[in-house]
N, C-alpha and C positions, 0 to 999 in steps of 0.2 A: 363842758367837754362833750363832743358829739359822739354818738354811738358809731362803731365801725360795722359795716354790713357783715352779716354772718356770724358775728361774735355774740356769745351769750350776754344777756342783760341781767344784772344782779337782782333787780326788783321783780323780775319774772320768775325767780327760783323759789321753790317751796321745799322745806325739809321733807325728805323721804322720796322726792321725785326722782325717777330714773333719768339720768342725763344721756347715757350712751351705753351701748353693748357692742363689744368687739370680740372677734375670735381670730386667733393667730395660729397658723400651722408652724410647728417647730419640727424640722427634720434634721438629719445629720449634716446636710449642707449648711443650714443656718448655724449649727454649732461650730462648724469649721470656720465660717466667716467671722463669727463672734470671737473665737479663739484667736484668730489672726489680728482682729482689731484690738482686743483687750490684752493680748499677750498671755492669756490663761490657757496653757496647753496641758493641764492636768489630764491624765489618761482616762479618768472617770467620765470625761466628756466625749470620748471617741472610741474607747476600747472596751468591748463587752467583757472579755475575759478578765481584764484588770478590775473593772467595776465590780464584777461578781466576787473576785478575790478579796476585795475590801468590804464586802457585805452589802453591796447595793444590788438591786434586782437586774441591773444592766446599766447602759449608758444613760446619764441624766444631763439635763440642760444646765448651763451655768445659772446659778441663782441670780446674778446680776443681769443676765440676759432676760430672765423672766421679769425681774423688776423693771427693766428698760421697756419691755413690751407694754406693761401696765402703765408706765409713765407716758409712753407715746400715745396711749389712748386718751389720757388727760390732755396732753398737748394738742392732739387733733381736735378734741372738743373745744378747748379754749381758743384755738386759732393762733396762738403765739407762745412759744416756749418761755419768753421773758416774763409772762404774767404768773407763772408757777413759782411761788415764793418758798414753798416748803413741800417736801415729799419724803415719806418714810414708809417702810414695811418691816414686817418680821417674817423671816423665812420659816415655813412650817413643814413643808414636804417637798421633795424633789419632783421635777417633771421628768418622767421616764420617756425616753425617745427611742421608739422601735426602729429596726432596720430589717426590711424595708418599711416605708411608711412614715408617718409623722404623728406627733402628739398635738392635741389642740389645747391652747391656753385661752380660756374665756375670761373676759374682763367686763364687769358691770360697774358703772359709776353712778352713785346716788348722791343727792344733796344731803350732807350730814349736818351742816350748820350754815346759816347766812349771817354775816356780820356787816350790817349796813354801815355802822360807824367806821369800820376799817375798810369797807369796800371790797370785802372778800367772801369767798365761799369755801367751805371745807367739803371736799369730794371724798366720800368713803367708797373704797373699791373692794369688790368681791372678785378674787382671782382664783380660778379653779382649773384643774386639768383632770379629765376623766371623772368628773363629778366630785373631786376631792379638793379642798382648799389648799393652795400651795403658798399663798402669801396672806398673812394675817395682819391686823392693825394697819392695813394699807390705806394711807390717807394723803391727800394733797391739798394744799391751800392755794387758791387761785385768786389773784387780785383782778377784779372786774371793773372797778370804778376808776 
């Protein structure tokens, strides 16, 4: 099988190596677009008063939107969404989205494990906002062979 240009090569990867770093701006406009696409119109994602009434510091991003941003970083690195065979996270803290302005979600992907027999790499993700981890146990398995 020939290598595709620009795609990662399994045998070039070493456990612990940083594969990518991405930062995403999350503003209220992104929340509105995500709500429309997902059908999740919970007011905690757009109404500060309501969010505070239920004990939140203010409007928060949809957890699945945050998960999607981290997943898109993996796909961008891999070059093909079809090679991501597993992906999972645990939600630990919400991403607070100010108005005006935006929150930043930082995603760092590192090699967690290389499985030459299976032709895959486990990508361990560190996902933070404001210096706080917002997704834990974030991992993706990517088939590269």
